[in-house]
MARKEVO-351008 format. One line per field, with one value per residue (C-alpha): z, y, x. Coordinates in nm, 3 decimals. Layout:
up = Z,... .
north = Y,... .
east = X,... .
//
This chain:
up = 11.160,11.011,10.954,10.585,10.441,10.221,9.871,9.830,9.639,9.585,9.787,9.451,9.263,8.923,8.749,8.491,8.271,8.019,7.789,7.888,8.212,8.502,8.781,9.006,8.911,9.190,9.070,9.290,9.082,8.727,8.511,8.173,7.899,7.619,7.326,7.035,6.724,6.929,7.077,7.454,7.692,8.035,8.271,8.536,8.848,9.000,9.233,9.162,9.368,9.079,9.144,8.779,8.520,8.171,7.917,7.657,7.871,7.842,7.548,7.243,7.434,7.432,7.763,7.915,8.210,8.383,8.601,8.878,9.116,9.481,9.708,9.930,9.632,9.537,9.613,9.919,9.911,10.114,10.289,10.070,9.750,9.481,9.487,9.245,8.935,8.943,8.614,8.540,8.467,8.173,8.013,7.801,7.566,7.381,7.371,7.631,7.482,7.786,8.107,8.399,8.726,8.984,9.308,9.499,9.845,9.997,9.925,9.594,9.328,9.190,8.815,8.565,8.224,7.944,7.778,7.439,7.158,6.867,6.663,6.872,6.736,6.400,6.544,6.542,6.226,5.920,5.563,5.211,5.011,4.724,4.714,4.384,4.288,4.646,4.872,5.221,5.391,5.136,5.205,5.580,5.538,5.306,5.562,5.849,5.658,5.445,5.683,6.032,6.008,6.106,6.025,5.946,6.312,6.426,6.273,6.137,5.919,5.991,5.753,5.637,5.295,5.009,4.959,4.612,4.495,4.494,4.199,4.421,4.789,4.914,5.255,5.296,5.614,5.832,6.061,5.955,6.254,6.180,5.816,5.900,6.151,5.893,5.615,5.837,5.975,5.621,5.547,5.897,5.993,6.367,6.548,6.892,7.031,7.199,7.332,7.201,7.512,7.311,7.081,7.351,7.110,7.079,6.789,6.607,6.505,6.230,6.202,6.027,6.180,6.520,6.476,6.568,6.913,7.204,7.382,7.701,7.952,8.238,8.565,8.851,8.957,9.315,9.471,9.661,10.038,10.326,10.316,9.945,9.789,9.617,9.277,9.028,8.970,8.815,8.972,8.920,8.588,8.389,8.061,7.844,7.568,7.304,6.983,6.677,6.302,6.162,5.808,5.566,5.226,5.006,4.664,4.464,4.120,3.889,3.593,3.411,3.421,3.399,3.386,3.655,3.932,4.247,4.510,4.765,5.119,5.413,5.743,5.955,6.272,6.179,6.222,6.579,6.740,6.918,6.598,6.414,6.122,5.786,5.746,5.390,5.286,4.953,4.751,4.934,4.748,4.554,4.186,4.214,4.402,4.525,4.605,4.882,4.965,4.993,5.343,5.527,5.312,5.009,4.977,4.733,4.930,4.904,4.716,4.789,5.017,5.184,5.294,5.389,5.618,5.783,5.838,5.998,6.213,6.353,6.442,6.599,6.803,6.991,7.045,7.364,7.567,7.860,8.139,8.467,8.703,8.757,8.959,8.679,8.542,8.239,8.076,7.737,7.451,7.198,7.459,7.496,7.868,7.996,8.344,8.535,8.777,8.715,8.523,8.331,8.022,7.789,7.918,7.837,7.488,7.614,7.641,7.375,7.555,7.359,7.626,7.945,8.212,8.467,8.789,9.077,9.342,9.635,9.865,9.644,9.456,9.084,8.949,8.583,8.447,8.115,7.839,7.601,7.344,7.341,7.129,6.809,6.525,6.278,6.409,6.458,6.630,6.379,6.465,6.467,6.133,6.177,5.977,5.640,5.562,5.361,5.086,5.082,4.762,4.519,4.520,4.263,4.021,3.676,3.377,3.285,2.992,2.952,2.717,2.838,2.671,2.508,2.326,2.412,2.699,2.735,2.771,2.778,2.575,2.809,2.772,3.121,3.233,3.476,3.693,3.927,4.257,4.373,4.732,4.627,4.718,4.590,4.261,4.007,3.658,3.379,3.319,3.627,3.884,3.962,3.871,3.561,3.637,3.462,3.338,3.438,3.143,3.094,2.844,2.800,2.656,2.454,2.220,2.228,2.455,2.498,2.542,2.509,2.557,2.833,2.765,2.968,3.239,3.256,3.609,3.702,4.009,4.127,4.309,4.482,4.459,4.787,4.927,4.917,4.871,4.690,4.422,4.249,3.920,3.729,3.795,3.571,3.438,3.556,3.422,3.614,3.567,3.335,3.140,3.111,3.022,2.660,2.756,2.975,3.046,2.918,2.569,2.568,2.472,2.790,2.579,2.378,2.448,2.307,2.270,2.147,2.121,2.144,1.763,1.738,1.627,1.743,1.812,1.904,1.990,2.033,2.253,2.231,2.136,1.775,1.692,1.751,1.553,1.551,1.412,1.353,1.218,1.182,1.084,0.848,0.477,0.561,0.731,0.692,0.849,0.889,0.994,1.084,1.171,1.225,1.055,1.189,1.121,1.369,1.492,1.547,1.255,1.062,0.733,0.644,0.771,0.700,0.661,0.506,0.437,0.319,0.304,0.163,0.065,-0.109,-0.047,-0.104,-0.031,-0.037,0.041,-0.035,-0.048,-0.224,-0.190,-0.205,-0.232,-0.237,-0.218,-0.160,0.166,0.465,0.749,1.097,0.970,0.978,0.745,0.646,0.564,0.214,0.145,-0.231,-0.363,-0.533,-0.706,-0.818,-0.950,-1.167,-1.299,-1.352,-1.547,-1.756,-1.827,-1.941,-2.173,-2.317,-2.364,-2.563,-2.787,-2.831,-2.936,-3.194,-3.319,-3.372,-3.558,-3.780,-3.835,-3.618,-3.356,-3.021,-2.700,-2.431,-2.200,-2.000,-1.887,-1.747,-1.572,-1.429,-1.296,-1.130,-0.973,-0.904,-0.810,-0.737,-0.536,-0.167,-0.289,-0.343,-0.518,-0.496,-0.689,-0.661,-0.684,-0.702,-0.685,-0.675,-0.731,-0.892,-1.086,-1.083,-1.237,-1.303,-1.401,-1.438,-1.503,-1.740,-1.802,-1.726,-1.792,-1.784,-1.827,-1.799,-1.853,-1.974,-2.058,-2.055,-2.025,-2.076,-2.038,-2.055,-2.020,-2.201,-2.405,-2.416,-2.524,-2.578,-2.689,-2.777,-2.863,-3.056,-3.166,-3.083,-3.124,-3.092,-3.123,-3.139,-3.137,-3.310,-3.428,-3.409,-3.427,-3.424,-3.405,-3.396,-3.339,-3.473,-3.612,-3.795,-3.785,-3.878,-3.947,-4.036,-4.069,-4.090,-4.190,-4.331,-4.519,-4.405,-4.466,-4.447,-4.522,-4.501,-4.541,-4.555,-4.638,-4.821,-4.763,-4.772,-4.786,-4.765,-4.745,-4.770,-4.958,-5.165,-5.146,-5.237,-5.316,-5.381,-5.425,-5.404,-5.538,-5.677,-5.830,-5.741,-5.815,-5.800,-5.855,-5.851,-5.929,-6.105,-6.192,-6.129,-6.166,-6.169,-6.162,-6.140,-6.194,-6.404,-6.642,-6.582,-6.677,-6.607,-6.628,-6.614,-6.779,-7.089,-7.166,-7.081,-7.112,-7.074,-7.104,-7.052,-7.115,-7.216,-7.414,-7.424,-7.478,-7.540,-7.534,-7.607,-7.787,-7.954,-7.974,-8.084,-8.135,-8.117,-8.068,-7.757,-7.431,-7.052,-6.724,-6.468,-6.114,-5.793,-5.546,-5.192,-5.037,-4.714,-4.408,-4.401,-4.045,-3.789,-3.469,-3.143,-2.777,-2.448,-2.271,-1.921,-1.833,-1.455,-1.373,-1.041,-0.928,-0.896,-0.939,-0.560,-0.512,-0.736,-0.491,-0.538,-0.839,-1.060,-1.009,-1.182,-1.387,-1.749,-2.002,-2.372,-2.527,-2.844,-3.038,-3.245,-3.235,-3.350,-3.119,-3.002,-2.732,-2.460,-2.133,-1.753,-1.545,-1.330,-0.954,-1.008,-1.188,-1.457,-1.832,-2.053,-2.419,-2.722,-2.842,-3.207,-3.254,-3.501,-3.241,-3.110,-2.863,-2.659,-2.512,-2.228,-2.121,-1.801,-1.731,-1.446,-1.687,-1.612,-1.923,-1.975,-2.267,-2.302,-2.560,-2.665,-2.833,-2.963,-2.797,-2.546,-2.608,-2.233,-2.109,-1.738,-1.777,-2.021,-1.767,-1.497,-1.736,-1.808,-1.430,-1.432,-1.337,-1.612,-1.656,-1.490,-1.681,-1.586,-1.566,-1.811,-1.758,-1.618,-1.343,-1.249,-1.267,-1.115,-0.963,-1.116,-1.439,-1.509,-1.484,-1.135,-1.010,-1.152,-0.992,-0.649,-0.652,-0.758,-0.477,-0.220,-0.332,-0.320,0.043,0.132,-0.032,0.152,0.485,0.408,0.315,0.641,0.842,0.690 .
north = 4.581,4.249,4.181,4.164,3.825,3.796,3.667,3.311,3.390,3.219,3.354,3.414,3.721,3.571,3.257,3.022,2.798,2.539,2.365,2.007,2.030,1.946,1.976,2.281,2.525,2.777,3.071,3.154,3.418,3.532,3.753,3.879,4.065,4.243,4.451,4.627,4.414,4.110,3.823,3.846,3.589,3.514,3.270,3.160,2.958,2.750,2.462,2.151,1.843,1.629,1.539,1.480,1.659,1.519,1.756,1.639,1.786,2.135,2.188,2.322,2.358,2.681,2.862,3.196,3.391,3.641,3.930,4.016,4.308,4.250,4.081,4.382,4.584,4.337,4.403,4.226,4.002,4.087,3.817,3.690,3.832,3.649,3.669,3.946,3.826,3.868,4.028,4.008,4.330,4.173,3.831,3.711,3.427,3.210,2.873,2.691,2.668,2.553,2.345,2.300,2.108,2.320,2.130,1.904,1.820,1.564,1.776,1.941,2.015,2.350,2.409,2.686,2.726,2.968,3.132,3.293,3.389,3.149,3.392,3.300,2.945,3.087,3.129,2.753,2.616,2.783,2.816,2.865,3.017,3.250,3.491,3.653,3.930,3.992,4.294,4.275,4.237,3.969,3.776,3.790,3.677,3.396,3.263,3.284,3.113,2.855,2.728,2.799,2.760,3.116,3.212,3.549,3.620,3.544,3.856,4.191,4.452,4.812,5.009,5.367,5.307,5.061,4.863,4.764,4.411,4.308,4.120,3.867,3.829,3.552,3.387,3.218,3.028,3.243,3.136,3.256,3.493,3.645,3.681,3.847,4.079,4.184,4.241,4.443,4.651,4.730,4.910,5.044,4.818,4.739,4.489,4.397,4.088,4.132,3.901,3.851,3.744,3.673,3.421,3.334,3.368,3.580,3.826,3.986,4.345,4.502,4.883,5.142,5.472,5.641,5.674,5.306,5.358,5.273,5.594,5.684,5.538,5.785,5.732,5.955,5.991,5.890,5.604,5.336,5.389,5.284,5.610,5.604,5.513,5.183,5.350,5.249,5.498,5.551,5.651,5.645,5.829,5.864,6.029,5.966,6.210,6.163,6.322,6.134,6.172,6.503,6.403,6.113,6.117,5.828,5.700,5.389,5.246,5.077,4.906,4.886,5.267,5.385,5.758,5.769,6.017,5.807,6.021,6.270,6.398,6.392,6.585,6.472,6.640,6.979,7.144,7.022,7.141,6.811,6.625,6.602,6.420,6.283,5.918,5.809,5.504,5.343,5.077,5.081,4.858,5.127,5.210,5.536,5.848,5.967,6.318,6.487,6.715,6.438,6.384,6.061,5.810,6.041,5.953,5.669,5.350,5.190,5.487,5.656,5.923,5.662,5.454,5.765,5.887,5.547,5.549,5.891,5.801,5.507,5.742,5.987,5.705,5.689,6.065,6.057,5.743,5.731,5.476,5.431,5.193,5.134,4.921,4.895,4.551,4.696,4.852,4.703,4.793,5.026,5.229,5.605,5.669,6.013,6.113,6.330,6.503,6.693,6.483,6.545,6.757,6.471,6.287,6.579,6.470,6.117,5.813,5.541,5.215,5.004,4.759,4.624,4.390,4.279,4.088,3.970,3.697,3.588,3.787,4.092,4.328,4.362,4.590,4.691,4.851,5.021,5.187,5.437,5.711,6.049,6.064,6.268,6.358,6.341,6.052,5.709,5.409,5.205,4.856,4.818,4.681,4.332,4.245,4.103,3.769,3.827,3.573,3.450,3.280,3.154,2.946,2.667,2.696,2.579,2.787,2.747,2.823,2.887,2.585,2.232,2.051,2.376,2.315,2.671,2.898,3.191,3.538,3.876,4.189,4.277,3.942,3.820,3.466,3.290,3.011,2.745,2.758,2.412,2.494,2.594,2.335,2.530,2.449,2.731,2.761,2.668,2.955,3.154,3.000,3.328,3.691,3.788,3.759,3.937,3.732,3.848,3.857,3.933,4.205,4.421,4.757,4.945,4.680,4.503,4.255,3.880,3.684,3.305,3.209,2.959,2.650,2.526,2.290,2.432,2.459,2.813,2.973,3.264,3.542,3.845,4.214,4.320,3.986,4.096,3.789,4.006,4.113,3.790,3.761,3.471,3.466,3.174,2.835,2.496,2.142,1.854,1.481,1.543,1.815,1.687,1.893,1.877,1.904,1.611,1.389,1.086,1.231,1.330,1.681,1.849,2.052,2.202,2.531,2.481,2.698,2.475,2.556,2.296,2.301,2.220,2.561,2.545,2.748,2.514,2.607,2.320,2.396,2.061,2.143,2.062,2.023,2.375,2.462,2.672,2.556,2.762,2.561,2.531,2.237,2.436,2.355,2.024,2.180,2.513,2.548,2.767,2.554,2.702,2.534,2.159,2.023,1.702,1.491,1.371,1.095,1.353,1.218,1.476,1.577,1.875,2.196,2.566,2.689,2.569,2.762,2.527,2.476,2.223,2.510,2.842,3.058,3.422,3.632,4.003,4.304,4.643,4.832,4.568,4.212,4.076,3.699,3.590,3.278,3.487,3.389,3.624,3.427,3.471,3.757,3.984,4.256,4.473,4.304,4.452,4.367,4.306,4.399,4.062,4.079,4.437,4.350,4.080,4.321,4.593,4.351,4.248,4.611,4.676,4.375,4.501,4.846,4.699,4.500,4.798,5.018,4.763,4.732,5.105,5.101,4.833,5.050,4.819,4.957,5.019,4.851,5.063,5.031,5.339,5.177,4.884,5.113,5.324,5.012,4.911,5.247,5.400,5.095,4.776,4.925,4.899,4.840,5.205,5.109,4.826,4.577,4.211,4.114,3.750,3.660,3.334,3.304,2.959,2.981,3.016,2.765,2.826,2.532,2.476,2.168,2.372,2.742,2.996,3.362,3.661,3.999,4.358,4.669,4.857,4.686,4.315,4.272,3.940,3.925,3.627,3.647,3.318,3.123,3.171,2.865,2.857,2.546,2.518,2.177,2.305,2.666,2.992,3.319,3.653,3.956,4.299,4.618,4.843,4.702,4.395,4.434,4.131,4.195,3.932,4.042,3.725,3.380,3.499,3.399,3.062,3.032,2.672,2.498,2.121,2.085,2.341,2.666,2.978,3.299,3.640,3.922,4.298,4.337,4.715,4.812,4.699,4.397,4.444,4.170,4.291,4.094,4.207,3.888,3.647,3.602,3.255,3.159,2.790,2.548,2.205,2.021,2.268,2.612,2.965,3.234,3.599,3.799,4.177,4.343,4.636,4.583,4.366,4.506,4.279,4.467,4.325,4.549,4.790,4.534,4.501,4.344,4.515,4.342,4.519,4.500,4.685,4.464,4.342,4.554,4.434,4.625,4.608,4.809,4.499,4.188,4.029,3.654,3.438,3.071,2.818,2.489,2.636,2.993,3.071,3.389,3.385,3.629,3.836,3.651,3.716,3.515,3.617,3.626,3.598,3.885,3.818,4.085,4.182,4.300,4.676,4.719,4.933,4.763,4.847,4.827,4.880,5.211,5.299,5.666,5.723,6.037,6.175,6.502,6.646,6.533,6.518,6.353,6.050,5.853,6.099,5.989,6.148,5.851,5.881,6.186,6.220,6.264,6.323,6.183,6.315,6.145,6.383,6.632,6.384,6.263,5.912,5.823,5.954,5.800,5.807,5.715,5.404,5.380,5.338,5.673,5.515,5.521,5.225,5.316,5.091,5.290,5.296,5.340,5.625,5.839,6.111,6.301,6.260,6.535,6.451,6.689,6.628,6.755,6.974,7.170,6.997,6.923,6.695,6.706,6.375,6.355,6.003,6.032,5.725,5.852,6.128,6.369,6.339,6.016,6.103,6.451,6.325,6.066,6.333,6.559,6.285,6.249,6.606,6.794,7.058,7.381,7.689,7.783,8.151,8.294,8.295,8.069,8.341,8.426,8.079,7.902,8.169,8.020,7.674,7.501,7.361,7.009,7.077,7.223,6.929,6.674,6.848,6.856,6.490,6.393,6.585,6.411,6.072,6.127,6.237,5.929,5.708,5.863,5.804,5.445,5.391,5.541,5.287 .
east = -4.528,-4.431,-4.063,-3.957,-3.887,-3.576,-3.617,-3.500,-3.181,-2.854,-2.564,-2.393,-2.515,-2.439,-2.557,-2.410,-2.618,-2.496,-2.739,-2.823,-2.626,-2.859,-2.606,-2.612,-2.335,-2.259,-2.049,-1.750,-1.576,-1.528,-1.311,-1.422,-1.237,-1.419,-1.292,-1.450,-1.389,-1.286,-1.487,-1.522,-1.370,-1.518,-1.348,-1.598,-1.514,-1.791,-1.850,-2.049,-2.135,-2.012,-1.652,-1.557,-1.763,-1.725,-1.574,-1.824,-2.103,-1.955,-1.724,-1.903,-2.229,-2.425,-2.430,-2.505,-2.372,-2.598,-2.483,-2.728,-2.743,-2.630,-2.884,-2.936,-3.053,-3.323,-3.690,-3.827,-4.129,-4.437,-4.636,-4.908,-4.758,-4.562,-4.185,-4.070,-3.891,-3.514,-3.404,-3.031,-2.848,-2.671,-2.648,-2.359,-2.439,-2.199,-2.026,-1.819,-1.470,-1.274,-1.315,-1.076,-1.106,-0.925,-0.975,-1.213,-1.338,-1.568,-1.875,-1.792,-1.536,-1.420,-1.414,-1.353,-1.511,-1.435,-1.734,-1.688,-1.925,-1.958,-1.752,-1.447,-1.463,-1.356,-1.006,-0.967,-0.807,-0.661,-0.778,-0.641,-0.925,-1.006,-1.298,-1.389,-1.626,-1.743,-1.737,-1.589,-1.933,-2.026,-1.706,-1.769,-2.128,-2.021,-1.775,-2.024,-2.302,-2.121,-1.855,-1.988,-2.363,-2.456,-2.812,-2.955,-3.043,-2.688,-2.531,-2.637,-2.468,-2.567,-2.346,-2.355,-2.193,-2.179,-1.859,-1.737,-1.685,-1.322,-1.182,-1.007,-0.918,-0.690,-0.699,-0.364,-0.288,-0.514,-0.795,-1.136,-1.149,-0.809,-0.905,-1.239,-1.075,-0.817,-1.069,-1.300,-1.014,-0.893,-1.221,-1.284,-1.577,-1.593,-1.812,-1.940,-2.111,-2.451,-2.721,-3.070,-3.261,-3.573,-3.401,-3.144,-2.851,-2.541,-2.549,-2.254,-2.326,-2.111,-2.090,-1.874,-1.987,-2.006,-2.381,-2.403,-2.252,-2.484,-2.578,-2.760,-2.513,-2.464,-2.279,-2.178,-1.818,-1.738,-1.547,-1.735,-1.764,-1.976,-2.169,-2.227,-2.558,-2.601,-2.596,-2.327,-2.050,-1.708,-1.381,-1.006,-1.043,-0.723,-0.626,-0.323,-0.225,0.043,0.160,0.042,0.092,-0.024,-0.112,-0.118,0.050,-0.048,0.034,-0.043,0.012,-0.234,-0.066,-0.399,-0.437,-0.082,-0.154,-0.423,-0.342,-0.331,-0.164,-0.291,-0.275,-0.514,-0.512,-0.806,-0.681,-0.830,-0.491,-0.446,-0.124,-0.069,0.014,0.338,0.490,0.386,0.289,0.356,0.158,0.238,0.055,-0.278,-0.528,-0.716,-0.749,-0.949,-0.843,-1.183,-1.302,-1.101,-1.396,-1.656,-1.797,-1.870,-2.057,-2.038,-1.670,-1.610,-1.553,-1.210,-1.069,-0.739,-0.886,-1.105,-0.804,-0.607,-0.885,-0.906,-0.532,-0.542,-0.841,-0.640,-0.357,-0.600,-0.759,-0.427,-0.404,-0.613,-0.677,-0.918,-0.949,-1.129,-1.306,-1.677,-1.910,-2.166,-2.234,-2.412,-2.108,-2.011,-1.777,-1.932,-2.119,-2.073,-2.026,-2.127,-2.007,-2.252,-2.016,-1.699,-1.453,-1.136,-1.198,-1.117,-1.429,-1.660,-1.777,-1.832,-1.610,-1.644,-1.568,-1.322,-1.203,-1.357,-1.217,-1.476,-1.405,-1.622,-1.631,-1.841,-1.619,-1.569,-1.794,-1.802,-1.532,-1.510,-1.191,-1.251,-1.050,-1.204,-1.146,-1.319,-1.633,-1.588,-1.818,-1.529,-1.318,-1.469,-1.320,-1.125,-0.998,-0.620,-0.506,-0.358,-0.051,-0.134,0.032,0.348,0.390,0.746,0.847,0.585,0.267,0.205,-0.086,-0.192,-0.292,-0.658,-0.884,-1.253,-1.272,-1.221,-0.928,-0.819,-0.487,-0.394,-0.500,-0.735,-0.584,-0.750,-0.682,-0.396,-0.221,-0.315,-0.397,-0.624,-0.488,-0.613,-0.424,-0.333,-0.433,-0.784,-1.050,-1.350,-1.523,-1.524,-1.673,-1.433,-1.193,-1.302,-1.068,-0.890,-0.860,-0.660,-0.288,-0.006,0.288,0.635,0.873,1.240,1.154,0.844,0.748,0.490,0.347,0.682,0.849,0.892,0.570,0.576,0.208,0.141,-0.069,-0.363,-0.246,0.105,0.235,0.330,0.483,0.269,0.452,0.305,0.385,0.547,0.434,0.069,-0.156,-0.412,-0.161,-0.053,0.131,0.283,0.656,0.754,0.648,0.768,0.792,0.638,0.588,0.295,0.472,0.826,1.129,1.243,1.611,1.719,2.016,1.828,1.799,2.164,2.064,2.182,2.426,2.142,1.966,1.618,1.312,1.029,0.661,0.380,0.347,0.721,0.835,1.193,1.503,1.788,2.146,2.390,2.692,2.873,3.231,3.304,2.933,2.807,2.499,2.184,1.851,1.540,1.247,0.871,0.652,0.429,0.460,0.624,0.924,1.099,1.443,1.745,2.041,2.378,2.705,2.730,2.420,2.264,1.957,1.693,1.928,2.205,2.409,2.604,2.445,2.662,2.813,2.789,2.435,2.112,1.794,1.523,1.147,0.904,0.675,0.732,1.037,1.129,1.438,1.369,1.590,1.443,1.773,1.980,2.101,2.457,2.506,2.867,3.081,3.393,3.558,3.554,3.711,3.560,3.344,3.649,3.534,3.238,2.910,2.913,3.276,3.255,3.597,3.647,3.310,3.364,3.712,3.560,3.298,3.557,3.774,3.475,3.397,3.755,3.741,3.414,3.566,3.854,3.623,3.393,3.684,3.797,3.441,3.419,3.749,3.599,3.288,3.074,2.839,3.004,2.881,2.708,3.008,2.911,2.584,2.781,3.027,2.745,2.576,2.900,2.986,2.646,2.442,2.634,2.920,2.814,2.457,2.382,2.060,1.809,2.019,2.111,2.479,2.585,2.952,3.147,3.521,3.499,3.176,2.799,2.558,2.190,1.975,1.603,1.394,1.177,1.227,1.500,1.436,1.669,1.500,1.620,1.410,1.718,2.048,2.142,2.517,2.691,3.071,3.305,3.683,3.721,3.471,3.095,2.902,2.528,2.347,1.977,1.836,1.536,1.505,1.683,1.500,1.671,1.448,1.613,1.413,1.662,1.995,2.215,2.591,2.819,3.193,3.467,3.822,3.990,3.906,3.597,3.232,3.091,2.720,2.636,2.300,2.333,1.971,1.734,1.791,1.972,1.780,1.942,1.696,1.697,1.324,1.312,1.669,1.982,2.206,2.582,2.845,3.206,3.529,3.893,3.976,3.773,3.397,3.282,2.926,2.894,2.609,2.760,2.459,2.208,2.174,2.267,2.010,2.103,1.785,1.729,1.401,1.567,1.934,2.238,2.590,2.895,3.226,3.574,3.881,3.672,3.526,3.156,2.827,2.496,2.162,1.828,1.491,1.612,1.906,2.248,2.556,2.910,3.228,3.597,3.905,4.092,4.024,3.682,3.719,3.419,3.489,3.217,3.171,2.865,2.747,2.392,2.193,1.810,1.525,1.449,1.365,1.322,1.279,1.017,1.160,0.954,1.009,0.863,0.638,0.817,0.612,0.562,0.411,0.591,0.704,0.531,0.640,0.450,0.503,0.379,0.336,0.365,0.166,0.285,0.127,0.478,0.834,0.869,0.529,0.543,0.328,0.038,-0.166,-0.431,-0.662,-1.001,-0.896,-1.024,-0.742,-0.665,-0.344,-0.180,0.103,0.315,0.024,-0.242,-0.521,-0.435,-0.686,-0.920,-1.027,-1.018,-0.714,-0.757,-0.689,-0.315,-0.297,-0.075,-0.144,-0.036,0.037,0.097,0.402,0.513,0.884,0.833,0.652,0.882,0.662,0.342,0.127,-0.113,-0.389,-0.588,-0.939,-0.809,-0.589,-0.259,-0.055,0.244,0.491,0.673,0.952,1.050,1.389,1.564,1.877,1.943,2.224,2.281,2.112,2.135,1.987,1.726,1.604,1.571,1.383,1.131,1.083,0.950,1.266,1.251,1.430,1.280,0.968,0.918,1.270,1.553,1.848,2.071,1.820,1.704,2.036,2.255,2.571,2.526,2.445,2.095,2.235,2.375,2.048,1.856,2.091,2.081,1.702,1.683,1.922,1.714,1.395,1.564,1.666,1.314,1.163,1.413,1.308,0.941,1.015,1.202,0.915,0.678 .
//
């Protein structure tokens, strides 16, 4: 029987190959460390005849390390047959990232290289980047492809669920590997590095479910010994149990959906008794809660319950930890190891390998120490969550707009901005440089707050909620050399507190002692300003003091409840705002003077003044502005002047009082029109009516004319004639002697002597003189009247718009028509009309008396407002306990308060 021939095989069981390195590399020993969701690291010692290998030959070069079975387990070659191929048990492919020369001798030198997958190179360097509108897998793929040259065959995603696009993710000062590890851990995606022997590349596989574990790995349990078979086995099995968190309570807050329910609780331990404690997680990055009953991939990705389950799975990963030792070179992270013989109970469902440390040398067999977790259908391996960078302080950025050279900036419907971070090197479309950022303000509320819009290009300091780089907001704005401060030492305005907008709208408060002032201004309409205090011009020269309200455009001062303008002094604002005692004293004094004159006029049988109306205005309206009135007061005088017209108008009474003289001068004509009567009363000194040019006409066109004097009455024509003409009769009487003249003759008589003195006295026949009598106007005067048709006395704002009507005047039909949209009816009122009756098409009737005078003006006004006496009961029943006037006044007061409340609500 021929003796077997050994296969020509290196005395080392393992081989190392580096691309483009031709020298023989003999492996002495190696140590490898592998983790799930981490790149592996193998440190391999070898010898080489070259005494000084160049680093450039190794570093960054692709290489692979193959693990072979021991030589005595290899098939033996038979004479005359080809040598059987030696297939490695496992090959690790990657990149040489380290080279050391350990020692040397005459024949060879000893070296060590570090082999890692290409993914490990991503740990070199750091980046500051933004990723927008991408999911976590898309961000990872973008980094691998765009910055590290990975191709489609270099990585693969095998995921059980879809992941949503994130609005923005920030990488700040992290290496690409650290950033990828953190992102993947946040959503529970784990990865492992494998080899594709066909393409001779290392491949990164990304998974998120236990269904992607590698199964079918089975080993017996027994320690190595001289009598053992050459089969691989496991031994030194250990288990470690510990109490972990029982449940997760979580809560978050989404300012864009304030009332969204974003809290819940998860217990993924299935009521295990070896758990304890509640882990409360706040502010996880979710905006939707998710369905607590949804299973596996049916649960909404990146929802509240999604993150809570991941958190609890991480805790449960630490509940039971397995470890052991094996001689198998085929073990790898992500495999489910099943042990054939009796093993601790914790190994029964299978052990998911999470960490592996492999060692071997020429003088020692391969030993693999592993760590694992029990396989579970409900709990998957989840990578530990690395700490997220905490943003201390702020990051500079500039406000952007979606329009180039925009004089403003672009904000959304929520008042948020987009910014361009100064660290960002990527090119983005105009106005899409970031997510929408909220602006922090000193005051905010429901459709109220303080918002000073930022301008494109303004430098801002971006802060982060809880230091989270994915939750930025604008903390404040800053000046820079291109956007200089408007308050500086160089301008000598360092004592000024200034709020100025780009359009030069300005609020300025000067604090320089002795020159304090406040200025509020806008450039529109030339310039409109409110200046208070020490008033200065653009060169800071004094131009006045006090206050100034001015505009180059239109102006209006409006106060719905009343307006008081006074020049009466109130030093240091020590007193009520409506302190008007001085003004009211003046008006009270004027009223008393008018009362005295009115009393004397009545005694002289002249018409009295309406003093009560003036007193009512003073007490019921002007005092403390009880009504919507305007009161002007000045202790030294008030002057009104106009370049063209000046008009004073009052719907009711016009009252003019002067304690001294009243002078009125009119250069051209003076017209005084009086609707009813004119009464002139002079207490002393008399009346002078003089026309230097032109005639004086005194006419009573439809009534008599009376001239009365206690003493003499003189009628003189200094240069012409005097005509006394009567159409019917003239009577001249003096002391009882008389002369009467009429169309039938002249009669004279006296009780005393009748002396006729004349140079010549002649009698002739009958004669007469025809006199001209002017035809005076007979038309009745008219005045406009507006009937306000409220649906009720307490509903004056409700109109009968579009209602047909019929109007009668003193019982006679006056007009028919349809009310307009205002619900008001204008009438051309004749002064002789005493009552109107208005009938509407819906049956409503109004009776409107129009007396020339009310017996009780106050009650008459209320009656015309619709506050009538009770219509269905007699006075004793309806007005029990009070007079009709009191009931009417109480009801009017109640309605006034109600209308005031409605006005305030508007």
